[in-house]
Backbone as a chain_set.jsonl record, in Angstrom:
{"seq": "MPAFTRMGPLVDDLVTNVSFEKPFAFFGHSLGALVAYEVSRSLRAAGKAGPTHLFASACAAPQLQESGPEVHRLPDDELAAWIEGEYGSLGPELMSSPELLRTSLPAHRADFELVETYHHQSGSPLEIPITVIGGMSAFEMTSDFEQIK", "coords": {"N": [[8.5, -17.724, 2.034], [7.17, -15.926, 4.678], [4.445, -13.567, 4.653], [4.811, -10.024, 5.105], [3.672, -8.377, 7.999], [4.011, -6.18, 9.481], [5.165, -2.827, 9.376], [7.841, -1.98, 9.982], [9.7, -4.309, 9.783], [9.271, -4.886, 7.03], [10.138, -2.533, 5.721], [12.803, -2.452, 6.642], [13.783, -4.797, 5.425], [13.535, -4.13, 2.691], [15.242, -1.849, 2.483], [17.654, -2.979, 3.192], [18.041, -5.056, 1.313], [17.549, -4.21, -1.304], [18.93, -2.623, -4.089], [19.077, 0.617, -4.577], [19.413, 2.757, -7.166], [20.544, 5.868, -8.104], [19.389, 8.182, -10.576], [16.207, 7.938, -8.99], [12.685, 7.551, -8.464], [9.869, 7.199, -6.288], [6.739, 5.62, -6.616], [3.791, 5.124, -5.0], [0.84, 3.369, -4.331], [-1.976, 3.477, -2.321], [-1.5, 1.214, 0.231], [1.087, 0.922, -0.73], [1.938, 3.558, -0.936], [2.369, 4.324, 1.71], [4.451, 2.546, 2.292], [6.418, 3.409, 0.454], [6.896, 5.988, 1.445], [7.877, 5.41, 4.061], [10.138, 3.88, 3.402], [11.618, 5.826, 2.078], [12.155, 7.563, 4.219], [13.674, 5.831, 5.822], [15.874, 5.252, 4.193], [17.049, 7.785, 4.139], [17.676, 8.076, 6.883], [19.6, 6.114, 7.102], [21.627, 7.195, 5.713], [21.748, 6.723, 3.02], [21.341, 6.954, -0.579], [18.395, 8.518, -1.612], [15.021, 8.712, -2.981], [14.311, 10.97, -5.724], [11.886, 12.06, -5.939], [8.641, 11.653, -4.581], [5.742, 9.996, -5.265], [2.441, 9.688, -4.36], [-0.555, 7.904, -4.11], [-4.055, 7.536, -3.469], [-4.09, 7.421, -0.631], [-4.184, 8.477, 2.702], [-2.374, 11.083, 4.413], [0.52, 9.992, 6.215], [0.524, 10.642, 9.017], [-2.123, 10.988, 9.436], [-3.486, 8.631, 9.334], [-6.252, 6.651, 9.924], [-7.636, 4.705, 12.529], [-9.495, 1.836, 12.048], [-11.965, -0.714, 11.574], [-10.723, -3.921, 12.543], [-9.977, -5.527, 10.089], [-8.281, -7.526, 9.28], [-8.587, -9.51, 11.137], [-10.93, -10.826, 10.639], [-12.932, -13.765, 9.973], [-12.282, -15.991, 7.194], [-14.47, -16.124, 5.27], [-15.937, -13.836, 5.923], [-13.99, -11.878, 5.594], [-13.474, -12.076, 2.825], [-16.017, -11.328, 1.853], [-16.113, -8.72, 2.851], [-13.948, -7.469, 1.504], [-14.82, -7.747, -1.139], [-17.221, -6.292, -1.008], [-16.278, -3.746, -0.29], [-14.275, -3.078, -2.184], [-14.772, -4.522, -4.521], [-13.006, -6.162, -5.834], [-12.346, -8.856, -5.965], [-13.897, -10.478, -7.606], [-16.234, -12.578, -9.451], [-15.29, -15.164, -10.178], [-13.244, -15.784, -8.365], [-14.619, -15.449, -5.94], [-16.428, -17.531, -6.071], [-14.923, -19.763, -5.781], [-13.781, -21.734, -3.387], [-11.205, -22.838, -3.025], [-9.44, -21.137, -4.493], [-9.923, -18.752, -3.105], [-8.957, -19.486, -0.587], [-6.235, -19.623, -1.115], [-5.604, -17.023, -1.86], [-6.463, -15.201, 0.091], [-4.69, -15.033, 2.39], [-2.618, -13.22, 1.601], [-4.047, -10.842, 1.221], [-5.017, -10.516, 3.826], [-2.624, -10.156, 5.257], [-1.735, -7.711, 4.155], [-3.787, -5.993, 5.031], [-3.399, -6.23, 7.781], [-0.88, -5.091, 8.014], [-1.39, -2.398, 7.337], [-3.327, -1.785, 9.295], [-1.928, -1.96, 11.666], [-0.032, -0.048, 11.49], [1.772, 2.705, 12.695], [2.437, 6.009, 12.63], [5.54, 7.574, 13.116], [6.67, 10.578, 14.278], [8.879, 12.92, 12.723], [11.564, 14.674, 11.049], [10.539, 16.44, 8.109], [10.481, 14.96, 4.814], [12.866, 15.948, 2.403], [12.209, 16.24, -0.297], [10.384, 16.613, -3.371], [6.903, 15.95, -3.103], [4.242, 14.434, -4.59], [0.825, 14.208, -4.455], [-1.852, 12.157, -5.251], [-5.257, 11.96, -5.735], [-8.742, 11.052, -5.67], [-12.301, 10.908, -6.234], [-13.812, 9.24, -7.745], [-13.7, 6.722, -10.297], [-12.958, 6.245, -13.755], [-13.034, 4.988, -17.107], [-10.636, 5.317, -19.74], [-9.925, 5.986, -23.187], [-7.211, 5.05, -25.389], [-6.418, 7.459, -26.441], [-7.026, 9.268, -24.518], [-9.743, 9.911, -24.143], [-12.718, 10.021, -22.336], [-14.467, 7.089, -21.444], [-16.564, 6.188, -19.794]], "CA": [[8.708, -16.589, 2.918], [5.893, -15.411, 5.173], [4.121, -12.182, 4.287], [5.065, -9.011, 6.124], [2.462, -7.863, 8.639], [4.416, -4.965, 10.199], [5.895, -1.918, 8.496], [9.269, -1.949, 10.284], [10.449, -5.383, 9.124], [9.179, -4.746, 5.579], [11.036, -1.436, 5.324], [14.177, -2.899, 6.881], [14.131, -5.769, 4.389], [13.713, -3.408, 1.424], [16.426, -0.988, 2.551], [18.83, -3.85, 3.275], [18.214, -5.994, 0.208], [17.312, -3.634, -2.63], [19.922, -1.63, -4.489], [18.425, 1.777, -5.178], [20.44, 3.479, -7.911], [20.127, 7.215, -8.502], [18.226, 8.817, -9.967], [14.985, 7.154, -8.965], [11.54, 8.111, -7.76], [8.928, 6.192, -5.807], [5.3, 5.791, -6.771], [3.089, 4.172, -4.16], [-0.622, 3.463, -4.347], [-2.597, 2.936, -1.123], [-0.464, 0.705, 1.133], [2.383, 1.199, -1.356], [2.332, 4.938, -0.642], [2.958, 4.303, 3.053], [5.735, 1.845, 2.199], [7.358, 4.308, -0.229], [7.215, 7.051, 2.398], [8.718, 4.891, 5.129], [11.436, 3.51, 2.816], [12.32, 7.096, 1.85], [12.651, 8.007, 5.525], [14.693, 4.9, 6.291], [17.077, 5.483, 3.376], [17.643, 9.021, 4.648], [18.245, 7.804, 8.21], [20.77, 5.259, 6.924], [22.625, 7.921, 4.937], [21.778, 6.177, 1.658], [20.667, 7.752, -1.607], [16.944, 8.375, -1.587], [14.34, 9.09, -4.222], [14.296, 12.39, -6.069], [10.484, 12.475, -5.897], [7.719, 10.648, -4.054], [4.376, 10.105, -5.767], [1.569, 8.885, -3.506], [-1.961, 7.984, -4.511], [-5.084, 6.783, -2.733], [-3.645, 7.18, 0.741], [-4.125, 9.661, 3.557], [-1.041, 11.377, 4.941], [0.86, 9.0, 7.24], [0.131, 11.053, 10.359], [-3.585, 11.065, 9.489], [-4.069, 7.309, 9.183], [-7.311, 6.428, 10.898], [-7.86, 3.316, 12.913], [-10.835, 1.399, 11.69], [-12.199, -2.093, 12.009], [-9.582, -4.812, 12.329], [-10.41, -6.407, 9.013], [-7.386, -8.683, 9.181], [-8.996, -10.527, 12.122], [-12.187, -11.456, 10.232], [-12.85, -15.108, 9.379], [-12.08, -15.927, 5.746], [-15.676, -15.802, 4.501], [-16.285, -12.436, 6.19], [-12.952, -11.058, 4.964], [-13.748, -12.07, 1.383], [-17.224, -10.517, 1.628], [-15.768, -7.322, 3.127], [-13.119, -6.994, 0.389], [-15.68, -7.64, -2.331], [-18.152, -5.183, -0.788], [-15.556, -2.475, -0.216], [-13.469, -2.799, -3.381], [-15.248, -5.25, -5.689], [-11.802, -6.547, -6.566], [-12.096, -10.293, -6.016], [-14.561, -10.98, -8.798], [-17.084, -13.765, -9.269], [-14.542, -16.415, -10.297], [-12.564, -16.011, -7.097], [-15.614, -15.569, -4.869], [-17.132, -18.811, -6.172], [-13.966, -20.864, -5.664], [-13.178, -21.789, -2.051], [-9.77, -23.13, -3.115], [-8.747, -19.903, -4.885], [-10.024, -17.824, -1.977], [-8.057, -19.955, 0.47], [-4.844, -19.309, -1.467], [-5.369, -15.585, -2.054], [-6.81, -14.387, 1.268], [-3.578, -14.708, 3.293], [-1.923, -12.009, 1.151], [-4.934, -9.719, 1.552], [-5.047, -10.397, 5.282], [-1.333, -9.583, 5.673], [-1.728, -6.293, 3.777], [-4.672, -5.26, 5.948], [-2.756, -6.181, 9.102], [0.208, -4.123, 7.921], [-1.99, -1.06, 7.404], [-4.061, -1.595, 10.543], [-0.995, -1.874, 12.799], [0.922, 1.017, 11.205], [1.71, 3.904, 13.527], [3.401, 6.994, 12.159], [6.458, 8.167, 14.085], [7.002, 11.899, 13.763], [10.28, 13.18, 12.427], [11.709, 15.808, 10.139], [9.916, 16.193, 6.802], [11.35, 14.598, 3.693], [13.273, 17.138, 1.657], [12.025, 15.953, -1.719], [9.007, 16.903, -3.781], [5.909, 14.892, -2.926], [3.025, 14.662, -5.357], [-0.247, 13.376, -3.936], [-2.893, 11.968, -6.256], [-6.464, 11.429, -5.115], [-9.955, 11.222, -6.456], [-13.519, 10.398, -5.615], [-14.423, 8.229, -8.601], [-12.834, 6.232, -11.368], [-13.599, 6.091, -15.053], [-12.144, 4.413, -18.099], [-10.208, 6.226, -20.799], [-9.386, 5.351, -24.385], [-5.776, 5.288, -25.506], [-6.178, 8.864, -26.766], [-7.471, 9.999, -23.341], [-11.145, 10.303, -24.12], [-13.419, 9.283, -21.299], [-15.428, 6.091, -21.93], [-17.763, 6.254, -18.944]], "C": [[7.348, -16.087, 3.381], [5.69, -13.945, 4.769], [4.457, -11.247, 5.439], [3.74, -8.511, 6.679], [2.761, -6.622, 9.477], [5.305, -4.141, 9.293], [7.405, -1.983, 8.735], [10.065, -3.042, 9.602], [10.404, -5.306, 7.592], [10.153, -3.689, 5.081], [12.487, -1.845, 5.514], [14.641, -3.865, 5.795], [14.388, -5.072, 3.048], [14.999, -2.588, 1.421], [17.71, -1.824, 2.56], [19.093, -4.602, 1.981], [17.971, -5.45, -1.193], [18.376, -2.581, -2.894], [19.196, -0.506, -5.225], [19.508, 2.604, -5.856], [19.868, 4.792, -8.424], [20.21, 7.372, -10.002], [17.033, 7.865, -9.993], [13.92, 7.92, -8.197], [10.697, 6.945, -7.271], [7.517, 6.607, -6.19], [4.654, 4.722, -5.914], [1.597, 4.436, -4.19], [-1.162, 2.772, -3.097], [-1.524, 2.478, -0.136], [0.923, 1.006, 0.579], [2.865, 2.614, -1.099], [2.953, 5.028, 0.749], [4.332, 3.643, 3.033], [6.772, 2.751, 1.548], [7.812, 5.431, 0.695], [8.181, 6.549, 3.468], [10.088, 4.438, 4.606], [12.248, 4.769, 2.551], [12.921, 7.606, 3.156], [13.796, 7.121, 6.016], [15.99, 5.044, 5.494], [17.805, 6.734, 3.871], [18.336, 8.778, 5.989], [19.518, 6.968, 8.124], [21.883, 5.954, 6.144], [22.771, 7.412, 3.518], [21.05, 7.121, 0.703], [19.173, 7.46, -1.575], [16.325, 8.788, -2.899], [14.428, 10.595, -4.459], [12.874, 12.95, -5.995], [9.677, 11.319, -5.323], [6.331, 10.966, -4.589], [3.517, 9.172, -4.919], [0.131, 9.035, -3.98], [-2.818, 7.116, -3.601], [-4.67, 6.448, -1.308], [-3.638, 8.497, 1.498], [-2.687, 9.877, 4.008], [-0.736, 10.419, 6.09], [0.401, 9.38, 8.649], [-1.38, 11.131, 10.526], [-4.257, 9.711, 9.304], [-5.072, 7.073, 10.306], [-7.381, 4.957, 11.266], [-9.312, 2.986, 12.597], [-11.048, -0.014, 12.19], [-10.96, -2.947, 11.722], [-9.99, -5.903, 11.344], [-9.556, -7.668, 8.963], [-7.756, -9.801, 10.157], [-10.292, -11.254, 11.734], [-11.955, -12.889, 9.757], [-12.806, -14.983, 7.852], [-13.326, -15.518, 4.966], [-16.09, -14.344, 4.701], [-15.257, -11.489, 5.566], [-13.196, -10.957, 3.466], [-14.958, -11.195, 1.068], [-16.918, -9.035, 1.845], [-14.957, -6.74, 1.968], [-13.979, -6.783, -0.851], [-16.656, -6.475, -2.186], [-17.474, -3.829, -0.829], [-14.888, -2.095, -1.534], [-13.997, -3.463, -4.65], [-14.126, -5.851, -6.503], [-11.549, -8.051, -6.647], [-12.737, -10.939, -7.234], [-15.306, -12.28, -8.561], [-16.319, -15.084, -9.336], [-13.872, -16.775, -8.969], [-13.572, -16.25, -5.971], [-16.329, -16.927, -4.906], [-16.193, -20.01, -6.05], [-13.313, -20.866, -4.283], [-11.66, -22.04, -2.091], [-8.967, -21.882, -3.501], [-8.789, -18.869, -3.761], [-9.039, -18.19, -0.879], [-6.598, -19.617, 0.162], [-4.582, -17.813, -1.585], [-5.623, -14.746, -0.795], [-5.638, -14.126, 2.212], [-2.803, -13.45, 2.886], [-2.752, -10.767, 1.465], [-4.917, -9.454, 3.05], [-3.76, -9.733, 5.79], [-1.271, -8.094, 5.338], [-2.61, -5.476, 4.715], [-4.04, -5.162, 7.339], [-1.628, -5.154, 9.102], [-0.327, -2.697, 8.052], [-2.606, -0.802, 8.773], [-3.152, -1.494, 11.769], [0.045, -0.777, 12.601], [0.692, 2.209, 12.136], [2.815, 4.843, 13.067], [4.247, 7.505, 13.316], [6.879, 9.516, 13.53], [8.511, 12.028, 13.587], [10.359, 14.354, 11.472], [11.12, 15.452, 8.774], [10.946, 15.738, 5.768], [11.661, 15.863, 2.904], [13.272, 16.868, 0.156], [10.608, 16.358, -2.092], [8.111, 15.677, -3.553], [4.668, 15.303, -3.706], [1.977, 13.676, -4.87], [-1.375, 13.36, -4.951], [-4.103, 11.348, -5.568], [-7.655, 11.651, -6.017], [-11.138, 10.61, -5.737], [-14.207, 9.349, -6.477], [-13.432, 7.845, -9.688], [-13.633, 6.152, -12.656], [-12.566, 5.552, -16.018], [-11.837, 5.445, -19.179], [-9.797, 5.392, -22.014], [-7.901, 5.661, -24.442], [-5.463, 6.73, -25.892], [-6.814, 9.801, -25.712], [-8.864, 10.6, -23.449], [-11.85, 9.415, -23.104], [-14.441, 8.347, -21.91], [-16.708, 6.146, -21.11], [-17.507, 7.096, -17.737]], "O": [[6.465, -15.847, 2.557], [6.649, -13.199, 4.573], [4.393, -11.635, 6.606], [2.8, -8.252, 5.927], [1.861, -6.073, 10.114], [6.105, -4.684, 8.531], [8.172, -2.035, 7.774], [11.028, -2.738, 8.899], [11.391, -5.626, 6.93], [10.903, -3.922, 4.133], [13.316, -1.609, 4.635], [15.765, -3.759, 5.303], [15.352, -5.394, 2.354], [15.76, -2.632, 0.455], [18.727, -1.417, 1.999], [20.247, -4.77, 1.589], [18.171, -6.168, -2.173], [18.682, -1.755, -2.033], [18.759, -0.677, -6.364], [20.421, 3.097, -5.193], [18.836, 4.816, -9.095], [21.049, 6.732, -10.636], [16.882, 7.077, -10.927], [14.214, 8.808, -7.396], [10.804, 5.833, -7.787], [7.148, 7.778, -6.102], [4.938, 3.536, -6.082], [1.15, 5.579, -4.088], [-0.841, 1.611, -2.842], [-0.708, 3.294, 0.293], [1.839, 1.314, 1.341], [4.071, 2.855, -1.049], [3.947, 5.728, 0.945], [5.266, 4.12, 3.677], [7.896, 2.851, 2.041], [8.992, 5.781, 0.717], [9.191, 7.195, 3.747], [11.092, 4.596, 5.3], [13.457, 4.775, 2.781], [14.075, 8.035, 3.185], [14.777, 7.622, 6.565], [17.081, 4.965, 6.06], [19.028, 6.737, 4.005], [19.461, 9.231, 6.198], [20.408, 7.092, 8.966], [22.952, 5.382, 5.934], [23.797, 7.638, 2.877], [20.255, 7.965, 1.117], [18.749, 6.306, -1.518], [17.032, 9.174, -3.83], [14.595, 11.382, -3.527], [12.679, 14.165, -5.988], [9.992, 10.152, -5.554], [5.812, 12.065, -4.391], [3.837, 7.992, -4.779], [-0.344, 10.144, -4.222], [-2.368, 6.113, -3.047], [-4.875, 5.33, -0.837], [-3.146, 9.509, 0.999], [-1.877, 8.949, 3.984], [-1.632, 10.07, 6.859], [-0.063, 8.519, 9.396], [-1.87, 11.321, 11.639], [-5.474, 9.647, 9.133], [-4.771, 7.273, 11.482], [-7.209, 4.079, 10.42], [-10.222, 3.774, 12.855], [-10.381, -0.456, 13.125], [-10.241, -2.7, 10.754], [-10.299, -7.033, 11.72], [-10.05, -8.748, 8.642], [-7.279, -10.926, 10.01], [-10.706, -12.189, 12.419], [-10.9, -13.194, 9.2], [-13.247, -13.978, 7.294], [-13.249, -14.654, 4.093], [-16.542, -13.691, 3.761], [-15.616, -10.423, 5.067], [-13.13, -9.866, 2.899], [-14.927, -10.409, 0.121], [-17.412, -8.186, 1.103], [-15.247, -5.638, 1.502], [-13.872, -5.759, -1.526], [-16.891, -5.746, -3.149], [-18.037, -2.867, -1.349], [-14.928, -0.937, -1.95], [-13.693, -3.003, -5.751], [-14.257, -6.035, -7.713], [-10.621, -8.477, -7.335], [-12.166, -11.856, -7.825], [-15.043, -12.993, -7.593], [-16.662, -16.029, -8.625], [-13.93, -17.918, -8.516], [-13.393, -17.149, -5.15], [-16.785, -17.412, -3.871], [-16.627, -21.152, -6.201], [-12.393, -20.087, -4.032], [-10.923, -21.5, -1.265], [-7.928, -21.604, -2.9], [-7.795, -18.19, -3.501], [-8.373, -17.325, -0.31], [-5.815, -19.354, 1.075], [-3.442, -17.378, -1.424], [-5.036, -13.675, -0.649], [-5.597, -13.048, 2.806], [-2.375, -12.69, 3.755], [-2.216, -9.758, 1.923], [-4.815, -8.308, 3.487], [-3.808, -8.855, 6.652], [-0.803, -7.298, 6.153], [-2.223, -4.39, 5.145], [-4.138, -4.125, 7.995], [-1.443, -4.431, 10.08], [0.227, -1.887, 8.796], [-2.428, 0.272, 9.347], [-3.577, -0.987, 12.807], [0.914, -0.592, 13.453], [-0.439, 2.656, 12.33], [3.995, 4.495, 13.116], [3.718, 7.831, 14.379], [7.397, 9.587, 12.415], [9.296, 11.328, 14.226], [9.343, 14.957, 11.127], [11.195, 14.303, 8.338], [12.123, 16.088, 5.845], [10.81, 16.741, 2.761], [14.209, 17.223, -0.558], [9.732, 16.439, -1.231], [8.514, 14.536, -3.78], [4.119, 16.385, -3.502], [2.2, 12.466, -4.869], [-1.8, 14.403, -5.447], [-3.982, 10.324, -4.894], [-7.568, 12.364, -7.017], [-10.983, 9.885, -4.754], [-15.092, 8.64, -5.997], [-12.461, 8.553, -9.955], [-14.855, 6.008, -12.629], [-11.363, 5.65, -15.774], [-12.649, 6.316, -19.489], [-9.377, 4.242, -21.88], [-7.391, 6.443, -23.64], [-4.337, 7.182, -25.686], [-7.097, 10.966, -25.99], [-9.129, 11.674, -22.908], [-11.602, 8.212, -23.029], [-15.201, 8.745, -22.792], [-17.808, 6.15, -21.664], [-18.398, 7.269, -16.905]]}, "num_chains": 1, "name": "protein.A"}
């Protein structure tokens, strides 16, 4: 199955093919927050049971999404370098393996295209609690919630 590169078809597929059983909540991080928001709106529009709460992290409000560089159009080597420079999430093993990069970059590219082509359509606000989680830095914690660094 090809990766989704547009929000509409992704949301339609989820709403059509996933059985959401009450009570449930959505938690979405980054792109997942936009997807959770749009699925919540689509469930409401379809008259289906929606989440009792939406938790969103690491994502600007849908109507405030900024257009930036079209990262999804970069050649593979530039895309990999951009991802590694921006997020540091590919790691040395992946960055040093052209074969692994070739197999993993299409998923990254599709996610960036999905975000970069997303356009919020105004509508009535969701009538559920929304908790937004954000931060400016990350740190590690021990299992008893003491900060490591």
